[in-house]
C-alpha positions as CSV (number, residue, x, y, z in Angstrom):
1,M,-6.6,-33.1,2.2
2,S,-4.9,-29.8,1.6
3,P,-6.8,-26.7,0.7
4,T,-7.0,-25.5,-2.8
5,D,-5.5,-22.1,-3.3
6,A,-8.3,-20.3,-5.0
7,A,-7.4,-16.7,-4.6
8,S,-9.4,-15.8,-7.7
9,S,-12.4,-17.6,-6.5
10,P,-15.2,-15.4,-5.1
11,T,-15.6,-18.0,-2.3
12,G,-11.9,-18.0,-1.4
13,I,-9.8,-21.1,-0.5
14,Q,-11.6,-24.5,-1.2
15,I,-11.1,-27.3,1.3
16,H,-11.5,-30.8,0.1
17,L,-12.3,-33.6,2.5
18,R,-12.5,-37.3,1.9
19,L,-13.4,-40.4,4.0
20,G,-13.8,-43.5,1.9
21,A,-16.7,-42.9,-0.4
22,V,-17.7,-39.6,1.3
23,T,-16.3,-36.3,0.0
24,A,-17.0,-32.7,0.9
25,Q,-16.0,-29.2,-0.3
26,I,-15.9,-26.4,2.2
27,A,-15.5,-22.8,1.0
28,Q,-13.5,-20.3,3.0
29,V,-16.0,-17.4,2.5
30,G,-18.8,-18.0,5.0
31,A,-17.3,-21.3,6.0
32,S,-19.9,-22.8,3.7
33,L,-20.6,-26.5,3.0
34,R,-20.3,-26.2,-0.7
35,H,-20.7,-29.8,-1.8
36,L,-21.3,-33.2,-0.2
37,R,-21.2,-36.5,-2.0
38,V,-21.9,-40.0,-0.5
39,D,-21.2,-43.1,-2.7
40,G,-21.1,-41.0,-5.8
41,V,-24.4,-39.3,-5.1
42,D,-24.6,-35.5,-4.6
43,I,-26.3,-34.7,-1.3
44,V,-25.4,-31.1,-1.1
45,P,-25.5,-29.8,-4.7
46,P,-22.3,-28.0,-6.1
47,Y,-22.3,-24.8,-8.0
48,P,-19.7,-23.4,-10.4
49,E,-16.3,-22.5,-9.0
50,D,-16.3,-19.0,-10.5
51,Q,-19.6,-18.0,-9.0
52,P,-20.4,-16.3,-5.6
53,T,-22.3,-18.4,-3.2
54,P,-25.9,-18.6,-4.5
55,S,-28.8,-18.0,-2.1
56,C,-26.5,-18.2,0.9
57,S,-25.8,-21.9,0.2
58,G,-24.2,-23.6,3.1
59,V,-23.1,-20.4,4.8
60,V,-22.9,-20.0,8.7
61,L,-25.3,-17.5,9.9
62,A,-24.1,-15.6,13.1
63,P,-24.8,-13.8,15.4
64,W,-28.3,-14.1,14.0
65,P,-30.0,-16.1,11.2
66,N,-32.7,-14.9,8.9
67,R,-33.9,-11.2,9.2
68,I,-34.2,-8.2,11.5
69,R,-36.7,-5.6,10.5
70,D,-35.0,-2.4,9.3
71,G,-31.9,-3.6,11.2
72,I,-33.3,-2.0,14.3
73,W,-33.2,-3.9,17.6
74,Q,-33.5,-3.2,21.3
75,D,-30.4,-4.1,23.3
76,G,-31.5,-3.6,27.0
77,D,-32.2,0.1,27.1
78,M,-30.2,0.9,23.9
79,T,-31.8,1.0,20.5
80,R,-29.2,-0.3,17.9
81,A,-29.2,0.0,14.2
82,L,-27.5,-2.6,12.1
83,A,-26.5,-2.2,8.5
84,V,-29.3,-3.1,6.1
85,T,-27.9,-5.9,4.0
86,E,-31.2,-6.9,2.2
87,P,-32.0,-3.6,0.5
88,K,-34.9,-5.0,-1.5
89,L,-36.8,-5.8,1.7
90,H,-34.9,-3.3,4.0
91,N,-33.8,-5.9,6.5
92,A,-30.6,-6.9,8.2
93,S,-30.2,-10.4,6.9
94,H,-28.3,-13.5,7.9
95,G,-25.8,-12.1,10.4
96,L,-22.3,-10.6,10.1
97,L,-20.1,-13.4,8.8
98,R,-21.7,-14.2,5.4
99,F,-19.0,-12.7,3.4
100,T,-16.1,-13.3,5.8
101,A,-13.1,-15.3,4.8
102,Y,-12.6,-17.7,7.7
103,E,-9.2,-18.9,8.9
104,V,-8.4,-22.6,8.8
105,V,-7.1,-23.5,12.2
106,E,-7.0,-27.3,12.1
107,Q,-7.2,-29.8,9.4
108,S,-6.9,-33.5,8.5
109,D,-8.0,-35.6,5.5
110,D,-11.6,-36.0,6.8
111,A,-12.1,-32.9,9.0
112,V,-11.5,-29.2,9.2
113,T,-12.0,-26.4,11.7
114,L,-12.4,-22.8,10.6
115,A,-12.6,-19.7,12.8
116,A,-13.9,-16.1,12.4
117,T,-14.4,-13.4,14.9
118,I,-17.4,-11.1,15.0
119,V,-15.9,-7.7,15.8
120,P,-17.8,-4.7,17.3
121,Q,-19.4,-2.7,14.4
122,T,-22.4,-0.8,13.3
123,G,-25.3,-1.9,15.5
124,Y,-23.5,-4.7,17.2
125,P,-21.0,-3.7,19.9
126,Y,-19.8,-7.3,20.9
127,L,-16.7,-9.3,20.3
128,V,-17.6,-12.9,19.7
129,E,-15.2,-15.7,18.6
130,T,-16.7,-18.4,16.4
131,T,-15.5,-21.8,15.1
132,V,-17.1,-24.4,12.9
133,R,-15.8,-28.0,12.5
134,Y,-16.8,-30.2,9.6
135,A,-16.1,-33.9,10.1
136,L,-17.0,-36.6,7.6
137,T,-18.6,-39.8,8.8
138,D,-19.1,-43.1,6.9
139,D,-22.4,-41.9,5.5
140,G,-22.3,-38.1,5.7
141,I,-21.0,-35.2,7.8
142,D,-21.2,-33.8,11.4
143,V,-21.0,-30.1,12.1
144,T,-20.0,-28.4,15.4
145,H,-20.3,-24.7,16.0
146,T,-18.9,-22.9,19.1
147,L,-19.5,-19.2,19.9
148,T,-17.5,-17.5,22.8
149,N,-18.1,-14.0,24.0
150,R,-15.0,-12.0,24.6
151,S,-16.9,-8.8,25.5
152,D,-17.1,-7.3,28.9
153,A,-20.9,-7.2,28.6
154,A,-23.2,-10.1,27.9
155,A,-23.5,-10.6,24.1
156,A,-26.8,-11.3,22.3
157,V,-26.2,-14.3,20.0
158,A,-28.1,-16.7,17.8
159,L,-26.9,-19.0,15.1
160,G,-28.1,-20.8,12.0
161,T,-26.7,-22.5,8.8
162,H,-28.0,-22.7,5.3
163,P,-27.4,-26.1,3.6
164,F,-29.2,-27.1,0.4
165,L,-30.1,-30.8,0.0
166,T,-30.9,-33.0,-2.9
167,I,-30.5,-36.6,-4.0
168,G,-28.4,-36.5,-7.2
169,G,-29.9,-38.3,-10.3
170,V,-33.5,-38.2,-8.9
171,D,-36.2,-35.8,-10.2
172,A,-36.4,-33.4,-7.4
173,R,-40.1,-32.9,-7.8
174,E,-40.5,-36.6,-6.7
175,L,-38.5,-36.2,-3.5
176,V,-40.7,-36.3,-0.4
177,L,-39.8,-33.8,2.4
178,R,-40.7,-34.6,6.0
179,L,-40.3,-32.0,8.6
180,P,-41.5,-32.7,12.2
181,A,-42.9,-29.3,13.2
182,E,-46.2,-28.4,14.8
183,T,-46.2,-24.7,14.1
184,Y,-45.0,-22.3,11.5
185,F,-44.4,-18.5,11.3
186,E,-46.8,-16.5,9.2
187,T,-44.9,-13.7,7.4
188,D,-45.6,-10.3,5.8
189,E,-44.4,-9.1,2.3
190,R,-40.9,-8.5,3.8
191,M,-40.6,-12.2,5.0
192,L,-40.9,-11.1,8.6
193,P,-43.0,-13.0,11.2
194,I,-46.4,-11.5,12.0
195,G,-47.8,-14.6,13.8
196,E,-47.4,-18.3,14.6
197,S,-50.0,-20.9,13.7
198,P,-50.5,-24.6,13.7
199,V,-49.1,-26.2,10.5
200,A,-51.9,-26.7,7.9
201,S,-52.2,-27.5,4.2
202,G,-49.0,-26.4,2.5
203,T,-47.0,-26.2,5.7
204,D,-47.9,-29.5,7.5
205,L,-44.9,-31.6,6.5
206,R,-45.0,-34.2,9.3
207,A,-46.4,-36.9,7.0
208,G,-44.3,-35.7,4.0
209,A,-45.0,-33.8,0.9
210,R,-43.6,-34.0,-2.7
211,L,-41.2,-31.1,-3.4
212,G,-43.0,-30.5,-6.6
213,D,-46.3,-29.9,-4.7
214,V,-45.0,-27.2,-2.3
215,Q,-43.4,-23.8,-2.4
216,L,-41.6,-22.9,0.8
217,D,-39.9,-20.1,2.5
218,S,-41.1,-20.8,5.9
219,G,-39.8,-20.9,9.5
220,F,-41.0,-23.7,11.7
221,A,-41.2,-24.2,15.5
222,N,-42.3,-26.7,18.1
223,L,-40.1,-29.4,16.6
224,H,-40.5,-33.0,17.5
225,R,-37.3,-34.6,18.9
226,D,-36.6,-38.3,18.7
227,A,-35.6,-40.3,21.9
228,D,-31.9,-39.3,21.4
229,G,-32.8,-35.6,21.5
230,Q,-32.3,-35.0,17.7
231,V,-34.7,-33.3,15.4
232,R,-34.7,-35.2,12.0
233,T,-35.9,-33.7,8.7
234,T,-35.7,-36.1,5.8
235,L,-35.7,-36.0,2.0
236,T,-36.7,-39.4,0.4
237,A,-36.5,-40.6,-3.1
238,P,-39.1,-42.9,-4.7
239,D,-36.7,-45.9,-4.3
240,G,-36.4,-45.2,-0.5
241,R,-33.0,-43.6,-0.4
242,T,-33.1,-40.9,2.2
243,V,-31.1,-37.8,3.2
244,T,-31.5,-36.9,6.9
245,L,-30.6,-33.6,8.5
246,H,-30.4,-33.9,12.3
247,Q,-30.1,-31.0,14.7
248,G,-29.2,-31.2,18.3
249,E,-30.0,-29.4,21.5
250,G,-30.4,-25.6,21.2
251,L,-31.2,-25.7,17.5
252,D,-34.9,-25.4,18.1
253,Y,-36.1,-23.9,14.8
254,V,-35.8,-24.7,11.1
255,Q,-36.3,-22.8,7.9
256,A,-37.3,-24.6,4.8
257,Y,-36.8,-22.9,1.4
258,T,-37.5,-24.2,-2.1
259,T,-36.0,-22.6,-5.1
260,T,-35.8,-23.2,-8.9
261,S,-33.0,-20.7,-9.3
262,Y,-30.1,-22.7,-7.9
263,P,-27.3,-23.2,-10.5
264,G,-27.6,-26.5,-12.3
265,Q,-30.6,-27.6,-10.3
266,P,-34.3,-27.5,-11.5
267,L,-35.5,-27.6,-8.0
268,V,-33.8,-27.8,-4.6
269,V,-34.6,-27.3,-1.0
270,A,-32.6,-25.6,1.8
271,I,-33.1,-27.1,5.3
272,E,-31.7,-24.5,7.7
273,P,-31.3,-25.5,11.4
274,M,-31.5,-22.4,13.6
275,T,-31.3,-21.5,17.3
276,A,-33.8,-18.6,16.8
277,P,-36.4,-17.6,14.2
278,A,-36.5,-14.3,12.2
279,E,-36.7,-11.1,14.3
280,A,-35.2,-12.9,17.4
281,F,-33.2,-9.8,18.4
282,N,-36.5,-8.0,18.9
283,S,-38.8,-10.9,20.1
284,G,-36.1,-12.5,22.3
285,R,-37.3,-15.8,21.1
286,G,-34.3,-18.3,21.0
287,L,-31.9,-15.5,21.7
288,R,-29.0,-16.3,24.0
289,R,-27.0,-13.8,26.1
290,L,-23.5,-15.1,26.6
291,A,-21.6,-13.8,29.6
292,R,-17.9,-12.8,29.3
293,D,-15.8,-15.8,28.2
294,E,-18.9,-18.0,28.1
295,S,-19.1,-20.5,25.2
296,W,-22.0,-22.1,23.4
297,T,-21.7,-25.3,21.4
298,L,-24.2,-26.6,18.9
299,T,-24.3,-29.6,16.6
300,W,-26.0,-30.9,13.5
301,G,-25.3,-33.1,10.6
302,I,-26.4,-34.9,7.4
303,R,-26.7,-38.6,6.7
304,F,-27.5,-40.6,3.5
305,A,-28.9,-44.1,3.4
């Protein structure tokens, strides 16, 4: 479908996709997955058209997800200082494209590709081209990200995304979250990692936990992959209907975040596939160095059954 010209919208042009009983809305700003509905059921919850993106909902996070302490990182023998974009906790948060209006480069009724370039700027001297393709399926959506370094030097990159999930019409407190992680990151008061521990009470979601029984803003590692190489995190209603977020090779971490402040939702959870955890620009964990003209492709998706 054609984009909706929403010049007055704080999230830019709105792109509407349809494939049978599956519909999606993509916002130009942040290339965010703003809404996903399958068979009349909201899977990614919408928010009002006249509001900015709440809680980074659906936004692409590049060239890093999550946080960097004070925005300071060591790039080889250079100490670099990024802009502090989370003043409350004095961190550089969620990359450099969160508020970027992407360009629509290819579109059909059921798929769209958007592009944005990370340009050299304060604390990040690299030129990195990025694209994201959203393609509907019969029961959900597939997402493909590509990052390509156009700098002369190897560019430090990581990537994440921030979709919120629900099952429309179900009391969210009764939804059961299953996340196949063996470890989680302990954090300080600034939500930065200070250690990694085996999952335990409150963070062990391998067998499932009611959303109403947990409060989460946690990064997870050592994820179990199924025989096809996918990590699958699920949200299940009492009647057995299930939303599944699958993440492919390279997306080796996940952040889970519950909130009661999402517009129109009493409770909702973000499941954020990531190539690296918080502070990766300093720890090096999950960080990738792309050579000149080297590309990196990553995939994930959502299903409802």
